[in-house]
N, C-alpha and C positions, 0 to 999 in steps of 0.2 A: 299407340292414339293422339286423333289428330288433336289438333288445335281445338277444330269443333267439337267436338267429343265433351272434351273438359271444359269447356264452355258454357257445354250442353248438363252437366252435371253439378257447376258450377250454380247455374241457373237454378237447377230444382231445390237444389239446399238450400239456395236465397229464398227462392220464396216461400218454403215448407220453414223458412228462419231458424233452419239451421249456422248459426256463424262458426268453422270451423273452417281450415286452413285444407285445401284441396288435397296435398301431402299428406297430412293427416289425417284427411278421411281415409285416404287409401291406404295407408299402413293399420287402422281402425276394422276397413273390410277386411285387410288379410289376417289380421288377428280372427276378425268375426268367423273368417271359413277354416281357417288351426282348429278354433275350438269346435267349431262342429265338425272334423273329420272331413280324414279325406273320402276321395269320393270309392266306393268300392267296387270294384268291377265282378259282378257274376257271370260266371258261365253260362253259356246261351243255354234258354233256358228248355229247350225241347231237349236235350238230353237226357232231361232226368223225363220223360215221355213216349209210350210206344206209338210205332207206325200209327193204330187206328189212334190211338189217340191225334198224334199231331190231323191226322185225316176229319176224324172230329172237331177240331178247333176250326181247321181251315174251314171249312166246309157254314159252320154258322159267319165266318167274315173274320177268327181272329188268325193271327201272324203271333203262333208260340216262338219263333225264334228273337219275334223283337222286348225289348223289357222297355217299358210305361215310366222309367225316369222318374218314379214317384220320390226315390231316396233325393233325383237330385233336388226336386222342384221343394220335399221339406228341407235341404239342405241348405237352400236357398234364399229361404223364407225363414230359416233360424238366425238366418246370417245379416240380412237386413233389418232383425227384428235386434238383434246384440250392438249392434254402428249404430243404429236407433236407441238404444239403452245407454251405450257407451259416449255421443253426441250430445248427451241429454245430461251425462252426471254429472255433478260436480269435482272437483279438485277436493283437497284442503284445504285452501284459503276459502275456496267460495262457501264451503260450508261451515266452516268456521266463520267468516261473516253474516251466511243465513240463521247460523245461531247464538248467536253476537257470544260466544268463546275464541280461546283464542285454535290459533295451531295444533299449538301440542294437548289442548285436551279432545282435539277432533280425532288425532289421532293414538292417544289414548282409548279414547270407545273404539276407534276402530282396534286395537290391540284387545279388546276387552270382547269387540267380538258385537260389540253393545251397538253398529250400527250397519248396516249393508252395503257391501264395496264390494270390489274385485282388485287385484290389483295387475298391473300391463307396465311392463319394464319400468319396474321401482316408483310406477305414478297407480296412486289411489282413485276409484273411478268409484263417485259415493252413489251411489242409485237415490236419483230425485223423489221418484217416487213416493215412497217414504215420509216425504215434508208435508207438514201442512202450514204452506207460507212461516215466516218466520224460529216454527218450530218441529218439533218431530211429530209421526202419528204418535197418540200415547201407548205406550208397552212394547214399542217395532223393538226395545233393545230386545225385551223377552223372547221374544220371539225369534229374533235374529240372532240371540245366543242357542236357542231350541237348535236350529237347522245347524242337519250337519255340519259339514265341510265341504268345498270344493264344489258344492253344487252351482250350475249353469245359472249364470248372469241370466238367459231368456226364461229357464226355468224358476226360477224367483220370482219373477215377475208373472209368469203369468200364474203361477200360485197365484200370490197376494192379491191380486188383480181379479180372479175367475171368482165368481159364486160359489161355492164351502155345502153340500148338502149337510153338516153337520151342522153349522150355523147360519141360524134361521134370525130374521127381527118379525116379526110377524108370525105369516106363513108364506115365507118371502128366501130365501135364502140369496146369504149375499158374503162377500168379500171378504176374505183375513182383511184385507185395510179397510173395508166399509165396516167390521165387526168393532175394530177394536177403536175407526173415529168415530163410532156412537157408543164407545166408553162400554163394550163387550166387555168380560170377562176372558183376558188376555191369557190366561192358564190353560184353556180350551185351544184357542191359537194355538198357542209353545206347543199345548200336548201333539196336533198334528203336527204343527212344525219339525217335529223331530220325527216321525213317521218318512218325512221327504223323501 
């Protein structure tokens, strides 16, 4: 990587108000790519087709021997989302300050699984999206405890922020976070979380 490329990435991070050291950003990117899995190399797709099938596809303007790279695009988006979540996450100390509790209390909450967080190299990353100013989204701890252990960070964030058909306010489906923030029954969200 050239000095100009490194500066361009640093500028992009600064413009997005992501205050992170470049070296740490690269480490998070590596971790995110490791978490979304290695690229799966498939064999030649045309090996599963007859000559007649191949001729028909080519006549229609398609090349059956070329993979579309959809997996790579999804993997890149997932890695980018993971890095964004990690860079916006809170350390134990930052979470403690935000909640006006001691760091040991935050570690206790992590042990109880009442905070949504992931551990990276011995360091906790507490998801920022579960906070409302200086407190947690109401009843998020019950939902966090109901979630199966080991869920991917992006999966947790997507589920919490995507409208859920089983959660409606008025006639509108809302996300689990919106439901909890509006004072909805946490048992309904915890039951859905347990099925993830």
